[in-house]
C-alpha positions in Angstrom: 29.8 66.0 20.5 28.0 65.4 23.8 27.4 61.8 24.7 24.7 61.5 27.4 24.6 57.7 27.5 26.0 55.7 30.3 29.0 53.6 29.2 32.3 52.5 30.7 35.1 55.0 31.5 37.6 53.4 29.1 35.3 53.6 26.1 34.5 57.3 26.9 38.2 58.1 26.9 38.8 56.2 23.7 36.0 58.0 21.9 37.3 61.4 23.2 40.8 60.6 21.8 39.6 59.2 18.5 36.5 61.2 17.4 38.4 64.1 15.9 36.4 66.8 17.4 35.5 68.4 20.8 33.8 65.7 22.9 32.1 65.5 26.3 30.9 62.4 28.2 27.8 63.7 30.0 25.6 61.0 31.6 22.6 62.1 33.6 20.8 61.4 36.8 17.2 62.1 37.5 15.3 59.5 35.4 12.2 60.0 33.3 10.7 62.5 35.8 13.8 64.6 35.8 14.0 64.6 32.0 10.3 65.7 31.7 10.8 68.5 34.3 14.2 69.6 33.0 15.8 68.9 36.4 18.4 66.4 35.5 21.9 66.3 36.9 24.6 66.1 34.2 28.0 64.7 35.2 30.4 65.9 32.6 33.9 64.8 31.6 36.1 66.7 29.1 38.2 69.7 28.5 37.2 72.9 30.4 36.8 75.0 27.3 34.6 72.4 25.7 32.5 72.2 28.8 32.2 76.0 28.8 30.7 75.9 25.3 28.3 73.1 26.2 27.1 74.2 29.6 24.4 76.6 28.3 22.9 73.8 26.2 22.9 71.3 29.1 21.4 73.9 31.4 18.3 73.9 29.2 17.8 70.2 30.3 19.2 70.1 33.8 19.1 71.8 37.1 22.7 70.9 37.9 25.5 70.6 35.3 28.8 69.6 37.0 32.2 69.5 35.4 33.8 66.4 36.9 37.2 66.5 35.2 38.8 65.2 32.0 37.4 62.7 29.5 35.7 59.8 31.2 35.1 61.6 34.5 31.4 62.0 33.9 31.1 58.3 33.5 33.2 57.7 36.6 30.9 59.9 38.6 27.8 58.2 37.2 29.1 54.7 38.1 30.0 55.7 41.7 26.7 57.6 42.2 24.5 54.7 40.9 26.4 52.1 42.9 25.5 54.2 46.0 21.9 54.7 44.9 21.4 50.9 44.2 22.7 49.9 47.6 20.8 52.6 49.4 17.5 51.5 47.7 18.0 48.0 48.7 18.6 48.7 52.4 15.7 51.2 52.4 13.4 48.5 50.9 14.7 46.0 53.5 13.9 48.5 56.3 10.3 48.8 55.1 9.9 45.0 54.9 11.3 44.7 58.4 8.9 47.4 59.6 6.0 45.4 58.1 7.1 42.3 60.0 7.3 44.3 63.3 3.9 45.9 62.9 5.3 49.4 62.2 3.4 51.3 59.4 5.2 52.5 56.4 4.1 56.0 57.1 5.5 56.0 60.6 8.8 54.7 59.4 8.9 57.3 56.7 8.0 60.1 59.1 10.8 59.1 61.4 13.5 58.3 58.9 13.0 61.4 56.8 13.9 63.5 59.9 16.6 61.1 61.2 19.9 59.6 60.2 18.2 57.1 57.8 17.3 59.9 55.5 18.3 59.4 51.8 17.1 60.3 48.3 15.9 56.7 48.0 13.6 57.3 50.9 12.4 60.9 50.3 12.1 61.0 46.5 11.7 57.3 45.5 10.2 55.7 48.6 9.8 52.0 47.6 6.3 51.6 49.2 3.1 53.3 48.1 1.8 56.3 50.1 4.5 58.4 51.7 5.8 60.0 48.6 3.0 60.6 46.1 5.5 61.0 43.1 7.4 57.8 43.6 7.0 54.9 41.2 5.6 52.7 44.0 2.3 54.6 43.5 2.2 53.6 39.9 2.8 49.9 40.2 6.5 50.6 39.9 6.2 52.0 36.3 9.9 52.9 35.7 11.4 56.3 36.4 14.6 54.3 36.2 14.2 50.7 35.1 15.8 47.9 37.0 17.4 46.6 33.8 19.3 50.0 33.5 20.3 49.9 37.1 21.7 46.4 36.5 23.7 47.7 33.6 25.1 50.6 35.6 26.0 48.4 38.5 27.8 46.1 36.1 29.9 49.0 34.9 30.7 50.2 38.4 31.6 46.7 39.7 33.6 46.0 36.5 35.6 49.2 36.9 36.2 48.3 40.6 37.5 44.9 39.6 39.7 46.2 36.9 41.2 48.7 39.4 41.6 46.2 42.2 39.1 48.1 44.4 36.9 46.1 46.9 33.2 46.9 46.6 31.5 44.1 48.6 28.2 46.0 49.1 28.2 47.1 45.4 28.9 43.6 44.3 26.1 42.2 46.4 23.7 44.9 45.0 24.7 43.7 41.6 23.8 40.1 42.5 20.4 41.2 43.9 19.5 43.3 40.9 20.5 40.6 38.6 18.2 38.2 40.4 15.4 40.7 40.2 15.8 41.3 36.5 16.1 37.6 35.8 12.9 37.0 37.7 11.1 39.4 35.3 11.5 42.7 37.1 13.7 44.4 34.4 10.9 46.5 33.1 9.8 47.8 36.5 11.4 50.7 38.4 14.5 49.7 40.4 12.7 50.5 43.6 10.4 47.6 42.8 13.1 45.3 44.1 11.2 45.5 47.4 8.8 43.0 45.9 11.5 40.4 45.6 12.9 41.2 49.0 9.4 40.9 50.6 8.9 37.5 48.9 12.1 36.2 50.4 10.9 36.7 54.0 
């Protein structure tokens, strides 16, 4: 069994123990565009011999298939990765809103940041403003590659795991609050990069 959903680590481990057959938790990163292009990243948890059997199957759908460790490790990697992604997208969006207020064009900021220390996946693949990255959801009225409602769910899993383990995640927790506000304001069906609209409205 290969479970590609994103769930909490404890549940993944419980299923692995109780399902009665070889099991892998294998959540993905890459969104709709990655699925369509077969360029997803699979983060996989489970026994090495089970991973070895499943790897050829997963490679038909993904560019990167990474064995992260025992049962639940794939979910742990997904939670940590998406917490980083959410926070990075928020501060990237904030920077573009700040640039607007300073009279700096979005293209100019993009051209500088993509070659400088502000470079990130949120900037170069999912730029939250229309124009600089033709394939980003911003150019399609934020039609979701990865919906904000899903980001909210994943952030909840990450922050919940942190709280359960006594780990401080002040930035991750604030990102959760902001995405909750965005979803509650009606943004759940938009791409998570669409949070720039809410941030812009708050200026």
